[in-house]
PyMOL CGO cylinders between C-alpha atoms (Angstrom):
from pymol import cmd
from pymol.cgo import CYLINDER

trace = [
    CYLINDER, -34.97, 31.99, 36.49, -33.08, 34.75, 34.68, 0.3, 1, 1, 1, 1, 1, 1,
    CYLINDER, -33.08, 34.75, 34.68, -30.24, 32.35, 33.73, 0.3, 1, 1, 1, 1, 1, 1,
    CYLINDER, -30.24, 32.35, 33.73, -32.70, 29.81, 32.24, 0.3, 1, 1, 1, 1, 1, 1,
    CYLINDER, -32.70, 29.81, 32.24, -34.29, 32.36, 29.96, 0.3, 1, 1, 1, 1, 1, 1,
    CYLINDER, -34.29, 32.36, 29.96, -31.15, 34.23, 28.87, 0.3, 1, 1, 1, 1, 1, 1,
    CYLINDER, -31.15, 34.23, 28.87, -28.98, 32.66, 26.18, 0.3, 1, 1, 1, 1, 1, 1,
    CYLINDER, -28.98, 32.66, 26.18, -26.00, 34.93, 26.88, 0.3, 1, 1, 1, 1, 1, 1,
    CYLINDER, -26.00, 34.93, 26.88, -24.90, 37.47, 29.41, 0.3, 1, 1, 1, 1, 1, 1,
    CYLINDER, -24.90, 37.47, 29.41, -25.00, 41.07, 28.11, 0.3, 1, 1, 1, 1, 1, 1,
    CYLINDER, -25.00, 41.07, 28.11, -21.49, 42.42, 27.41, 0.3, 1, 1, 1, 1, 1, 1,
    CYLINDER, -21.49, 42.42, 27.41, -20.06, 45.93, 27.05, 0.3, 1, 1, 1, 1, 1, 1,
    CYLINDER, -20.06, 45.93, 27.05, -19.97, 47.53, 23.59, 0.3, 1, 1, 1, 1, 1, 1,
    CYLINDER, -19.97, 47.53, 23.59, -17.44, 45.81, 21.36, 0.3, 1, 1, 1, 1, 1, 1,
    CYLINDER, -17.44, 45.81, 21.36, -17.22, 42.55, 23.48, 0.3, 1, 1, 1, 1, 1, 1,
    CYLINDER, -17.22, 42.55, 23.48, -18.62, 39.10, 22.61, 0.3, 1, 1, 1, 1, 1, 1,
    CYLINDER, -18.62, 39.10, 22.61, -21.54, 37.85, 24.72, 0.3, 1, 1, 1, 1, 1, 1,
    CYLINDER, -21.54, 37.85, 24.72, -20.57, 35.03, 27.14, 0.3, 1, 1, 1, 1, 1, 1,
    CYLINDER, -20.57, 35.03, 27.14, -23.00, 32.03, 27.29, 0.3, 1, 1, 1, 1, 1, 1,
    CYLINDER, -23.00, 32.03, 27.29, -24.70, 31.44, 30.63, 0.3, 1, 1, 1, 1, 1, 1,
    CYLINDER, -24.70, 31.44, 30.63, -24.37, 28.22, 32.68, 0.3, 1, 1, 1, 1, 1, 1,
    CYLINDER, -24.37, 28.22, 32.68, -27.83, 27.00, 31.61, 0.3, 1, 1, 1, 1, 1, 1,
    CYLINDER, -27.83, 27.00, 31.61, -27.00, 27.52, 27.94, 0.3, 1, 1, 1, 1, 1, 1,
    CYLINDER, -27.00, 27.52, 27.94, -23.76, 25.60, 28.27, 0.3, 1, 1, 1, 1, 1, 1,
    CYLINDER, -23.76, 25.60, 28.27, -25.57, 22.70, 29.97, 0.3, 1, 1, 1, 1, 1, 1,
    CYLINDER, -25.57, 22.70, 29.97, -28.10, 22.56, 27.13, 0.3, 1, 1, 1, 1, 1, 1,
    CYLINDER, -28.10, 22.56, 27.13, -25.32, 22.48, 24.54, 0.3, 1, 1, 1, 1, 1, 1,
    CYLINDER, -25.32, 22.48, 24.54, -23.50, 19.69, 26.41, 0.3, 1, 1, 1, 1, 1, 1,
    CYLINDER, -23.50, 19.69, 26.41, -26.71, 17.66, 26.75, 0.3, 1, 1, 1, 1, 1, 1,
    CYLINDER, -26.71, 17.66, 26.75, -27.42, 18.01, 23.03, 0.3, 1, 1, 1, 1, 1, 1,
    CYLINDER, -27.42, 18.01, 23.03, -23.90, 16.85, 22.20, 0.3, 1, 1, 1, 1, 1, 1,
    CYLINDER, -23.90, 16.85, 22.20, -24.22, 13.82, 24.49, 0.3, 1, 1, 1, 1, 1, 1,
    CYLINDER, -24.22, 13.82, 24.49, -27.60, 12.96, 22.96, 0.3, 1, 1, 1, 1, 1, 1,
    CYLINDER, -27.60, 12.96, 22.96, -26.19, 12.97, 19.44, 0.3, 1, 1, 1, 1, 1, 1,
    CYLINDER, -26.19, 12.97, 19.44, -23.24, 10.81, 20.52, 0.3, 1, 1, 1, 1, 1, 1,
    CYLINDER, -23.24, 10.81, 20.52, -25.57, 8.37, 22.28, 0.3, 1, 1, 1, 1, 1, 1,
    CYLINDER, -25.57, 8.37, 22.28, -27.65, 7.94, 19.13, 0.3, 1, 1, 1, 1, 1, 1,
    CYLINDER, -27.65, 7.94, 19.13, -24.54, 7.15, 17.10, 0.3, 1, 1, 1, 1, 1, 1,
    CYLINDER, -24.54, 7.15, 17.10, -23.35, 4.60, 19.67, 0.3, 1, 1, 1, 1, 1, 1,
    CYLINDER, -23.35, 4.60, 19.67, -26.78, 2.96, 19.83, 0.3, 1, 1, 1, 1, 1, 1,
    CYLINDER, -26.78, 2.96, 19.83, -26.82, 2.57, 16.05, 0.3, 1, 1, 1, 1, 1, 1,
    CYLINDER, -26.82, 2.57, 16.05, -23.35, 1.01, 16.03, 0.3, 1, 1, 1, 1, 1, 1,
    CYLINDER, -23.35, 1.01, 16.03, -24.33, -1.35, 18.86, 0.3, 1, 1, 1, 1, 1, 1,
    CYLINDER, -24.33, -1.35, 18.86, -27.40, -2.48, 16.94, 0.3, 1, 1, 1, 1, 1, 1,
    CYLINDER, -27.40, -2.48, 16.94, -25.35, -3.29, 13.87, 0.3, 1, 1, 1, 1, 1, 1,
    CYLINDER, -25.35, -3.29, 13.87, -22.88, -5.11, 16.12, 0.3, 1, 1, 1, 1, 1, 1,
    CYLINDER, -22.88, -5.11, 16.12, -25.58, -7.57, 17.15, 0.3, 1, 1, 1, 1, 1, 1,
    CYLINDER, -25.58, -7.57, 17.15, -26.53, -8.12, 13.51, 0.3, 1, 1, 1, 1, 1, 1,
    CYLINDER, -26.53, -8.12, 13.51, -22.94, -8.69, 12.37, 0.3, 1, 1, 1, 1, 1, 1,
    CYLINDER, -22.94, -8.69, 12.37, -22.32, -11.05, 15.27, 0.3, 1, 1, 1, 1, 1, 1,
    CYLINDER, -22.32, -11.05, 15.27, -25.30, -13.16, 14.21, 0.3, 1, 1, 1, 1, 1, 1,
    CYLINDER, -25.30, -13.16, 14.21, -24.41, -13.23, 10.51, 0.3, 1, 1, 1, 1, 1, 1,
    CYLINDER, -24.41, -13.23, 10.51, -21.28, -15.31, 11.02, 0.3, 1, 1, 1, 1, 1, 1,
    CYLINDER, -21.28, -15.31, 11.02, -22.80, -17.69, 13.57, 0.3, 1, 1, 1, 1, 1, 1,
    CYLINDER, -22.80, -17.69, 13.57, -23.21, -21.29, 12.43, 0.3, 1, 1, 1, 1, 1, 1,
    CYLINDER, -23.21, -21.29, 12.43, -26.85, -22.26, 11.89, 0.3, 1, 1, 1, 1, 1, 1,
    CYLINDER, -26.85, -22.26, 11.89, -28.26, -25.44, 13.42, 0.3, 1, 1, 1, 1, 1, 1,
    CYLINDER, -28.26, -25.44, 13.42, -30.92, -27.10, 11.26, 0.3, 1, 1, 1, 1, 1, 1,
    CYLINDER, -30.92, -27.10, 11.26, -33.50, -29.17, 13.13, 0.3, 1, 1, 1, 1, 1, 1,
    CYLINDER, -33.50, -29.17, 13.13, -34.72, -32.23, 11.22, 0.3, 1, 1, 1, 1, 1, 1,
    CYLINDER, -34.72, -32.23, 11.22, -38.17, -32.09, 12.76, 0.3, 1, 1, 1, 1, 1, 1,
    CYLINDER, -38.17, -32.09, 12.76, -40.25, -34.27, 12.92, 0.3, 1, 1, 1, 1, 1, 1,
    CYLINDER, -40.25, -34.27, 12.92, -37.73, -37.00, 12.05, 0.3, 1, 1, 1, 1, 1, 1,
    CYLINDER, -37.73, -37.00, 12.05, -35.45, -35.86, 14.87, 0.3, 1, 1, 1, 1, 1, 1,
    CYLINDER, -35.45, -35.86, 14.87, -37.01, -34.42, 18.00, 0.3, 1, 1, 1, 1, 1, 1,
    CYLINDER, -37.01, -34.42, 18.00, -35.05, -32.57, 20.64, 0.3, 1, 1, 1, 1, 1, 1,
    CYLINDER, -35.05, -32.57, 20.64, -35.76, -33.50, 24.25, 0.3, 1, 1, 1, 1, 1, 1,
    CYLINDER, -35.76, -33.50, 24.25, -37.74, -30.89, 26.14, 0.3, 1, 1, 1, 1, 1, 1,
    CYLINDER, -37.74, -30.89, 26.14, -36.82, -29.38, 29.48, 0.3, 1, 1, 1, 1, 1, 1,
    CYLINDER, -36.82, -29.38, 29.48, -37.67, -31.38, 32.59, 0.3, 1, 1, 1, 1, 1, 1,
    CYLINDER, -37.67, -31.38, 32.59, -40.33, -28.89, 33.69, 0.3, 1, 1, 1, 1, 1, 1,
    CYLINDER, -40.33, -28.89, 33.69, -41.71, -28.29, 30.18, 0.3, 1, 1, 1, 1, 1, 1,
    CYLINDER, -41.71, -28.29, 30.18, -45.40, -27.35, 30.11, 0.3, 1, 1, 1, 1, 1, 1,
    CYLINDER, -45.40, -27.35, 30.11, -47.03, -29.77, 27.68, 0.3, 1, 1, 1, 1, 1, 1,
    CYLINDER, -47.03, -29.77, 27.68, -50.28, -31.74, 27.52, 0.3, 1, 1, 1, 1, 1, 1,
    CYLINDER, -50.28, -31.74, 27.52, -52.01, -32.30, 30.86, 0.3, 1, 1, 1, 1, 1, 1,
    CYLINDER, -52.01, -32.30, 30.86, -52.44, -35.65, 32.57, 0.3, 1, 1, 1, 1, 1, 1,
    CYLINDER, -52.44, -35.65, 32.57, -54.88, -36.84, 35.24, 0.3, 1, 1, 1, 1, 1, 1,
    CYLINDER, -54.88, -36.84, 35.24, -52.94, -39.08, 37.59, 0.3, 1, 1, 1, 1, 1, 1,
    CYLINDER, -52.94, -39.08, 37.59, -53.95, -42.21, 39.50, 0.3, 1, 1, 1, 1, 1, 1,
    CYLINDER, -53.95, -42.21, 39.50, -53.18, -43.74, 42.86, 0.3, 1, 1, 1, 1, 1, 1,
    CYLINDER, -53.18, -43.74, 42.86, -51.07, -46.92, 42.89, 0.3, 1, 1, 1, 1, 1, 1,
    CYLINDER, -51.07, -46.92, 42.89, -54.20, -49.11, 43.02, 0.3, 1, 1, 1, 1, 1, 1,
    CYLINDER, -54.20, -49.11, 43.02, -55.77, -47.38, 39.98, 0.3, 1, 1, 1, 1, 1, 1,
    CYLINDER, -55.77, -47.38, 39.98, -58.21, -45.03, 41.70, 0.3, 1, 1, 1, 1, 1, 1,
    CYLINDER, -58.21, -45.03, 41.70, -58.21, -41.49, 40.35, 0.3, 1, 1, 1, 1, 1, 1,
    CYLINDER, -58.21, -41.49, 40.35, -56.56, -38.67, 42.29, 0.3, 1, 1, 1, 1, 1, 1,
    CYLINDER, -56.56, -38.67, 42.29, -59.03, -36.07, 41.01, 0.3, 1, 1, 1, 1, 1, 1,
    CYLINDER, -59.03, -36.07, 41.01, -61.79, -35.36, 43.53, 0.3, 1, 1, 1, 1, 1, 1,
    CYLINDER, -61.79, -35.36, 43.53, -63.80, -33.03, 41.30, 0.3, 1, 1, 1, 1, 1, 1,
    CYLINDER, -63.80, -33.03, 41.30, -63.16, -29.91, 43.40, 0.3, 1, 1, 1, 1, 1, 1,
    CYLINDER, -63.16, -29.91, 43.40, -62.99, -27.67, 40.29, 0.3, 1, 1, 1, 1, 1, 1,
    CYLINDER, -62.99, -27.67, 40.29, -60.16, -25.54, 41.72, 0.3, 1, 1, 1, 1, 1, 1,
    CYLINDER, -60.16, -25.54, 41.72, -58.18, -26.00, 38.50, 0.3, 1, 1, 1, 1, 1, 1,
    CYLINDER, -58.18, -26.00, 38.50, -61.08, -24.60, 36.49, 0.3, 1, 1, 1, 1, 1, 1,
    CYLINDER, -61.08, -24.60, 36.49, -61.35, -21.59, 38.80, 0.3, 1, 1, 1, 1, 1, 1,
    CYLINDER, -61.35, -21.59, 38.80, -57.60, -20.93, 38.55, 0.3, 1, 1, 1, 1, 1, 1,
    CYLINDER, -57.60, -20.93, 38.55, -57.48, -21.13, 34.74, 0.3, 1, 1, 1, 1, 1, 1,
    CYLINDER, -57.48, -21.13, 34.74, -57.11, -17.58, 33.34, 0.3, 1, 1, 1, 1, 1, 1,
    CYLINDER, -57.11, -17.58, 33.34, -58.21, -18.70, 29.87, 0.3, 1, 1, 1, 1, 1, 1,
    CYLINDER, -58.21, -18.70, 29.87, -61.38, -20.54, 31.01, 0.3, 1, 1, 1, 1, 1, 1,
    CYLINDER, -61.38, -20.54, 31.01, -60.10, -23.64, 29.21, 0.3, 1, 1, 1, 1, 1, 1,
    CYLINDER, -60.10, -23.64, 29.21, -61.04, -26.28, 31.81, 0.3, 1, 1, 1, 1, 1, 1,
    CYLINDER, -61.04, -26.28, 31.81, -64.46, -27.78, 32.45, 0.3, 1, 1, 1, 1, 1, 1,
    CYLINDER, -64.46, -27.78, 32.45, -64.99, -30.01, 35.50, 0.3, 1, 1, 1, 1, 1, 1,
    CYLINDER, -64.99, -30.01, 35.50, -68.19, -31.61, 36.76, 0.3, 1, 1, 1, 1, 1, 1,
    CYLINDER, -68.19, -31.61, 36.76, -67.89, -33.52, 40.00, 0.3, 1, 1, 1, 1, 1, 1,
    CYLINDER, -67.89, -33.52, 40.00, -70.09, -36.37, 41.23, 0.3, 1, 1, 1, 1, 1, 1,
    CYLINDER, -70.09, -36.37, 41.23, -70.39, -38.43, 44.40, 0.3, 1, 1, 1, 1, 1, 1,
    CYLINDER, -70.39, -38.43, 44.40, -68.75, -41.82, 44.66, 0.3, 1, 1, 1, 1, 1, 1,
    CYLINDER, -68.75, -41.82, 44.66, -71.32, -44.59, 45.05, 0.3, 1, 1, 1, 1, 1, 1,
    CYLINDER, -71.32, -44.59, 45.05, -70.56, -47.38, 47.52, 0.3, 1, 1, 1, 1, 1, 1,
    CYLINDER, -70.56, -47.38, 47.52, -73.98, -48.93, 47.16, 0.3, 1, 1, 1, 1, 1, 1,
    CYLINDER, -73.98, -48.93, 47.16, -73.72, -52.72, 46.64, 0.3, 1, 1, 1, 1, 1, 1,
    CYLINDER, -73.72, -52.72, 46.64, -73.69, -53.76, 43.00, 0.3, 1, 1, 1, 1, 1, 1,
    CYLINDER, -73.69, -53.76, 43.00, -76.81, -55.90, 43.33, 0.3, 1, 1, 1, 1, 1, 1,
    CYLINDER, -76.81, -55.90, 43.33, -78.66, -52.77, 44.50, 0.3, 1, 1, 1, 1, 1, 1,
    CYLINDER, -78.66, -52.77, 44.50, -77.64, -50.71, 41.49, 0.3, 1, 1, 1, 1, 1, 1,
    CYLINDER, -77.64, -50.71, 41.49, -74.44, -49.17, 42.79, 0.3, 1, 1, 1, 1, 1, 1,
    CYLINDER, -74.44, -49.17, 42.79, -72.07, -47.55, 40.29, 0.3, 1, 1, 1, 1, 1, 1,
    CYLINDER, -72.07, -47.55, 40.29, -68.84, -48.03, 42.25, 0.3, 1, 1, 1, 1, 1, 1,
    CYLINDER, -68.84, -48.03, 42.25, -66.04, -45.79, 43.48, 0.3, 1, 1, 1, 1, 1, 1,
    CYLINDER, -66.04, -45.79, 43.48, -63.64, -43.84, 41.23, 0.3, 1, 1, 1, 1, 1, 1,
    CYLINDER, -63.64, -43.84, 41.23, -61.53, -41.97, 43.82, 0.3, 1, 1, 1, 1, 1, 1,
    CYLINDER, -61.53, -41.97, 43.82, -60.68, -42.29, 47.52, 0.3, 1, 1, 1, 1, 1, 1,
    CYLINDER, -60.68, -42.29, 47.52, -62.55, -39.09, 48.36, 0.3, 1, 1, 1, 1, 1, 1,
    CYLINDER, -62.55, -39.09, 48.36, -66.23, -38.37, 48.63, 0.3, 1, 1, 1, 1, 1, 1,
    CYLINDER, -66.23, -38.37, 48.63, -66.36, -37.10, 45.05, 0.3, 1, 1, 1, 1, 1, 1,
    CYLINDER, -66.36, -37.10, 45.05, -64.60, -37.61, 41.76, 0.3, 1, 1, 1, 1, 1, 1,
    CYLINDER, -64.60, -37.61, 41.76, -64.37, -35.81, 38.44, 0.3, 1, 1, 1, 1, 1, 1,
    CYLINDER, -64.37, -35.81, 38.44, -67.23, -37.25, 36.40, 0.3, 1, 1, 1, 1, 1, 1,
    CYLINDER, -67.23, -37.25, 36.40, -66.57, -34.87, 33.50, 0.3, 1, 1, 1, 1, 1, 1,
    CYLINDER, -66.57, -34.87, 33.50, -63.16, -33.39, 32.80, 0.3, 1, 1, 1, 1, 1, 1,
    CYLINDER, -63.16, -33.39, 32.80, -62.32, -31.45, 29.64, 0.3, 1, 1, 1, 1, 1, 1,
    CYLINDER, -62.32, -31.45, 29.64, -59.49, -29.17, 28.57, 0.3, 1, 1, 1, 1, 1, 1,
    CYLINDER, -59.49, -29.17, 28.57, -59.92, -26.94, 25.54, 0.3, 1, 1, 1, 1, 1, 1,
    CYLINDER, -59.92, -26.94, 25.54, -56.47, -26.66, 23.96, 0.3, 1, 1, 1, 1, 1, 1,
    CYLINDER, -56.47, -26.66, 23.96, -57.71, -23.94, 21.64, 0.3, 1, 1, 1, 1, 1, 1,
    CYLINDER, -57.71, -23.94, 21.64, -57.79, -21.71, 24.73, 0.3, 1, 1, 1, 1, 1, 1,
    CYLINDER, -57.79, -21.71, 24.73, -55.12, -23.20, 26.98, 0.3, 1, 1, 1, 1, 1, 1,
    CYLINDER, -55.12, -23.20, 26.98, -52.02, -21.01, 27.34, 0.3, 1, 1, 1, 1, 1, 1,
    CYLINDER, -52.02, -21.01, 27.34, -49.99, -23.67, 29.22, 0.3, 1, 1, 1, 1, 1, 1,
    CYLINDER, -49.99, -23.67, 29.22, -49.35, -21.33, 32.15, 0.3, 1, 1, 1, 1, 1, 1,
    CYLINDER, -49.35, -21.33, 32.15, -49.48, -24.13, 34.74, 0.3, 1, 1, 1, 1, 1, 1,
    CYLINDER, -49.48, -24.13, 34.74, -51.72, -22.28, 37.21, 0.3, 1, 1, 1, 1, 1, 1,
    CYLINDER, -51.72, -22.28, 37.21, -54.12, -25.24, 37.20, 0.3, 1, 1, 1, 1, 1, 1,
    CYLINDER, -54.12, -25.24, 37.20, -51.28, -27.47, 38.39, 0.3, 1, 1, 1, 1, 1, 1,
    CYLINDER, -51.28, -27.47, 38.39, -50.52, -25.15, 41.30, 0.3, 1, 1, 1, 1, 1, 1,
    CYLINDER, -50.52, -25.15, 41.30, -54.20, -25.03, 42.30, 0.3, 1, 1, 1, 1, 1, 1,
    CYLINDER, -54.20, -25.03, 42.30, -54.73, -28.81, 42.41, 0.3, 1, 1, 1, 1, 1, 1,
    CYLINDER, -54.73, -28.81, 42.41, -54.78, -29.93, 46.09, 0.3, 1, 1, 1, 1, 1, 1,
    CYLINDER, -54.78, -29.93, 46.09, -54.30, -33.65, 45.36, 0.3, 1, 1, 1, 1, 1, 1,
    CYLINDER, -54.30, -33.65, 45.36, -51.59, -33.51, 42.66, 0.3, 1, 1, 1, 1, 1, 1,
    CYLINDER, -51.59, -33.51, 42.66, -54.12, -35.09, 40.35, 0.3, 1, 1, 1, 1, 1, 1,
    CYLINDER, -54.12, -35.09, 40.35, -53.28, -32.78, 37.46, 0.3, 1, 1, 1, 1, 1, 1,
    CYLINDER, -53.28, -32.78, 37.46, -49.76, -32.49, 36.08, 0.3, 1, 1, 1, 1, 1, 1,
    CYLINDER, -49.76, -32.49, 36.08, -48.26, -31.51, 32.73, 0.3, 1, 1, 1, 1, 1, 1,
    CYLINDER, -48.26, -31.51, 32.73, -46.35, -33.89, 30.48, 0.3, 1, 1, 1, 1, 1, 1,
    CYLINDER, -46.35, -33.89, 30.48, -43.63, -33.19, 27.92, 0.3, 1, 1, 1, 1, 1, 1,
    CYLINDER, -43.63, -33.19, 27.92, -45.96, -33.87, 25.00, 0.3, 1, 1, 1, 1, 1, 1,
    CYLINDER, -45.96, -33.87, 25.00, -46.31, -30.83, 22.74, 0.3, 1, 1, 1, 1, 1, 1,
    CYLINDER, -46.31, -30.83, 22.74, -47.60, -32.20, 19.43, 0.3, 1, 1, 1, 1, 1, 1,
    CYLINDER, -47.60, -32.20, 19.43, -51.22, -31.13, 19.74, 0.3, 1, 1, 1, 1, 1, 1,
    CYLINDER, -51.22, -31.13, 19.74, -51.98, -29.73, 16.29, 0.3, 1, 1, 1, 1, 1, 1,
    CYLINDER, -51.98, -29.73, 16.29, -55.01, -31.14, 14.49, 0.3, 1, 1, 1, 1, 1, 1,
    CYLINDER, -55.01, -31.14, 14.49, -57.37, -30.36, 11.63, 0.3, 1, 1, 1, 1, 1, 1,
    CYLINDER, -57.37, -30.36, 11.63, -60.54, -30.12, 13.73, 0.3, 1, 1, 1, 1, 1, 1,
    CYLINDER, -60.54, -30.12, 13.73, -61.54, -27.83, 16.58, 0.3, 1, 1, 1, 1, 1, 1,
    CYLINDER, -61.54, -27.83, 16.58, -63.47, -30.65, 18.25, 0.3, 1, 1, 1, 1, 1, 1,
    CYLINDER, -63.47, -30.65, 18.25, -60.39, -32.87, 18.39, 0.3, 1, 1, 1, 1, 1, 1,
    CYLINDER, -60.39, -32.87, 18.39, -58.54, -30.22, 20.42, 0.3, 1, 1, 1, 1, 1, 1,
    CYLINDER, -58.54, -30.22, 20.42, -61.05, -30.48, 23.28, 0.3, 1, 1, 1, 1, 1, 1,
    CYLINDER, -61.05, -30.48, 23.28, -59.59, -33.36, 25.29, 0.3, 1, 1, 1, 1, 1, 1,
    CYLINDER, -59.59, -33.36, 25.29, -61.94, -35.42, 27.45, 0.3, 1, 1, 1, 1, 1, 1,
    CYLINDER, -61.94, -35.42, 27.45, -61.28, -37.26, 30.70, 0.3, 1, 1, 1, 1, 1, 1,
    CYLINDER, -61.28, -37.26, 30.70, -60.60, -40.52, 28.88, 0.3, 1, 1, 1, 1, 1, 1,
    CYLINDER, -60.60, -40.52, 28.88, -57.85, -38.85, 26.85, 0.3, 1, 1, 1, 1, 1, 1,
    CYLINDER, -57.85, -38.85, 26.85, -56.30, -37.11, 29.85, 0.3, 1, 1, 1, 1, 1, 1,
    CYLINDER, -56.30, -37.11, 29.85, -56.28, -40.03, 32.30, 0.3, 1, 1, 1, 1, 1, 1,
    CYLINDER, -56.28, -40.03, 32.30, -52.91, -41.66, 32.87, 0.3, 1, 1, 1, 1, 1, 1,
    CYLINDER, -52.91, -41.66, 32.87, -52.74, -45.22, 31.53, 0.3, 1, 1, 1, 1, 1, 1,
    CYLINDER, -52.74, -45.22, 31.53, -53.04, -48.09, 33.96, 0.3, 1, 1, 1, 1, 1, 1,
    CYLINDER, -53.04, -48.09, 33.96, -49.69, -49.32, 35.21, 0.3, 1, 1, 1, 1, 1, 1,
    CYLINDER, -49.69, -49.32, 35.21, -48.73, -52.75, 36.48, 0.3, 1, 1, 1, 1, 1, 1,
    CYLINDER, -48.73, -52.75, 36.48, -50.52, -53.52, 39.73, 0.3, 1, 1, 1, 1, 1, 1,
    CYLINDER, -50.52, -53.52, 39.73, -53.43, -51.14, 39.07, 0.3, 1, 1, 1, 1, 1, 1,
    CYLINDER, -53.43, -51.14, 39.07, -57.06, -52.06, 38.67, 0.3, 1, 1, 1, 1, 1, 1,
    CYLINDER, -57.06, -52.06, 38.67, -59.36, -50.00, 36.46, 0.3, 1, 1, 1, 1, 1, 1,
    CYLINDER, -59.36, -50.00, 36.46, -61.94, -48.11, 38.53, 0.3, 1, 1, 1, 1, 1, 1,
    CYLINDER, -61.94, -48.11, 38.53, -64.62, -48.21, 39.66, 0.3, 1, 1, 1, 1, 1, 1,
    CYLINDER, -64.62, -48.21, 39.66, -63.73, -50.35, 42.65, 0.3, 1, 1, 1, 1, 1, 1,
    CYLINDER, -63.73, -50.35, 42.65, -63.55, -50.00, 46.43, 0.3, 1, 1, 1, 1, 1, 1,
    CYLINDER, -63.55, -50.00, 46.43, -60.64, -48.52, 48.33, 0.3, 1, 1, 1, 1, 1, 1,
    CYLINDER, -60.64, -48.52, 48.33, -57.88, -50.76, 49.61, 0.3, 1, 1, 1, 1, 1, 1,
    CYLINDER, -57.88, -50.76, 49.61, -59.00, -52.76, 52.66, 0.3, 1, 1, 1, 1, 1, 1,
    CYLINDER, -59.00, -52.76, 52.66, -58.51, -51.03, 56.03, 0.3, 1, 1, 1, 1, 1, 1,
    CYLINDER, -58.51, -51.03, 56.03, -57.44, -47.82, 54.29, 0.3, 1, 1, 1, 1, 1, 1,
    CYLINDER, -57.44, -47.82, 54.29, -58.93, -44.34, 54.46, 0.3, 1, 1, 1, 1, 1, 1,
    CYLINDER, -58.93, -44.34, 54.46, -58.61, -41.39, 52.11, 0.3, 1, 1, 1, 1, 1, 1,
    CYLINDER, -58.61, -41.39, 52.11, -55.69, -39.89, 54.03, 0.3, 1, 1, 1, 1, 1, 1,
    CYLINDER, -55.69, -39.89, 54.03, -53.77, -43.19, 53.78, 0.3, 1, 1, 1, 1, 1, 1,
    CYLINDER, -53.77, -43.19, 53.78, -53.66, -42.80, 50.01, 0.3, 1, 1, 1, 1, 1, 1,
    CYLINDER, -53.66, -42.80, 50.01, -51.96, -39.43, 50.28, 0.3, 1, 1, 1, 1, 1, 1,
    CYLINDER, -51.96, -39.43, 50.28, -49.59, -40.71, 52.96, 0.3, 1, 1, 1, 1, 1, 1,
    CYLINDER, -49.59, -40.71, 52.96, -48.29, -43.31, 50.50, 0.3, 1, 1, 1, 1, 1, 1,
    CYLINDER, -48.29, -43.31, 50.50, -49.61, -46.36, 52.36, 0.3, 1, 1, 1, 1, 1, 1,
    CYLINDER, -49.61, -46.36, 52.36, -51.27, -47.86, 49.27, 0.3, 1, 1, 1, 1, 1, 1,
    CYLINDER, -51.27, -47.86, 49.27, -48.84, -49.54, 46.88, 0.3, 1, 1, 1, 1, 1, 1,
    CYLINDER, -48.84, -49.54, 46.88, -50.99, -51.60, 44.48, 0.3, 1, 1, 1, 1, 1, 1,
    CYLINDER, -50.99, -51.60, 44.48, -54.44, -53.03, 43.95, 0.3, 1, 1, 1, 1, 1, 1,
    CYLINDER, -54.44, -53.03, 43.95, -55.48, -56.03, 46.00, 0.3, 1, 1, 1, 1, 1, 1,
    CYLINDER, -55.48, -56.03, 46.00, -57.04, -59.19, 44.49, 0.3, 1, 1, 1, 1, 1, 1,
    CYLINDER, -57.04, -59.19, 44.49, -60.41, -58.03, 45.87, 0.3, 1, 1, 1, 1, 1, 1,
    CYLINDER, -60.41, -58.03, 45.87, -60.11, -54.73, 44.02, 0.3, 1, 1, 1, 1, 1, 1,
    CYLINDER, -60.11, -54.73, 44.02, -59.20, -56.50, 40.78, 0.3, 1, 1, 1, 1, 1, 1,
    CYLINDER, -59.20, -56.50, 40.78, -62.19, -58.82, 41.17, 0.3, 1, 1, 1, 1, 1, 1,
    CYLINDER, -62.19, -58.82, 41.17, -64.58, -55.91, 41.83, 0.3, 1, 1, 1, 1, 1, 1,
    CYLINDER, -64.58, -55.91, 41.83, -63.20, -53.95, 38.86, 0.3, 1, 1, 1, 1, 1, 1,
    CYLINDER, -63.20, -53.95, 38.86, -63.71, -56.95, 36.58, 0.3, 1, 1, 1, 1, 1, 1,
    CYLINDER, -63.71, -56.95, 36.58, -67.24, -57.46, 37.91, 0.3, 1, 1, 1, 1, 1, 1,
    CYLINDER, -67.24, -57.46, 37.91, -68.22, -53.84, 37.36, 0.3, 1, 1, 1, 1, 1, 1,
    CYLINDER, -68.22, -53.84, 37.36, -66.71, -53.87, 33.86, 0.3, 1, 1, 1, 1, 1, 1,
    CYLINDER, -66.71, -53.87, 33.86, -68.65, -56.98, 32.92, 0.3, 1, 1, 1, 1, 1, 1,
    CYLINDER, -68.65, -56.98, 32.92, -71.84, -55.46, 34.39, 0.3, 1, 1, 1, 1, 1, 1,
    CYLINDER, -71.84, -55.46, 34.39, -71.46, -52.36, 32.19, 0.3, 1, 1, 1, 1, 1, 1,
    CYLINDER, -71.46, -52.36, 32.19, -71.05, -49.82, 34.98, 0.3, 1, 1, 1, 1, 1, 1,
    CYLINDER, -71.05, -49.82, 34.98, -70.06, -46.29, 33.91, 0.3, 1, 1, 1, 1, 1, 1,
]
cmd.load_cgo(trace, "trace")
């Protein structure tokens, strides 16, 4: 304690006071601090000078678009099974996982009631499907947590990033905008599941395309104006 408070050790008359160990340590620390500041300043200018002489690459966007990374987080997509039925079962887990509260899901029960009795048809292999599905891209932060939460791999993210618009309403995407387009061999729902198949068979990859019966039912429901 005495060494920390004393700047120098008392000396006999006529002699020069000798600095204590604590005082010497403080002087050395101050010297190192000043040197560190100088080196930090030089290092900062080094980064600037290194960038000045680097060749600039001009992007001719939007005429020329660079490919995005394979796992780029872009616009969402609601996927389908190979026969056209929707993978979304309306569980709302994606909405619960969204930290920005950007997703709205309203589930509904699939209806296997015969058409002549007023049935509306089936949209997914499960008991329920996503009747309403919206993503507000004014809030979305593209974190991908909704993708991780989806138990059926119904929701994925594409490489599309051009989402700017001149209206707030246009940046709230509906289910029709998010659904993946129908591919060859698919039938537009609503229609029944593939014959002799259960819900688990869809996720085991046993369904490869829509059957003629499914195509016929889809056409019948479309002509009847089912929603």
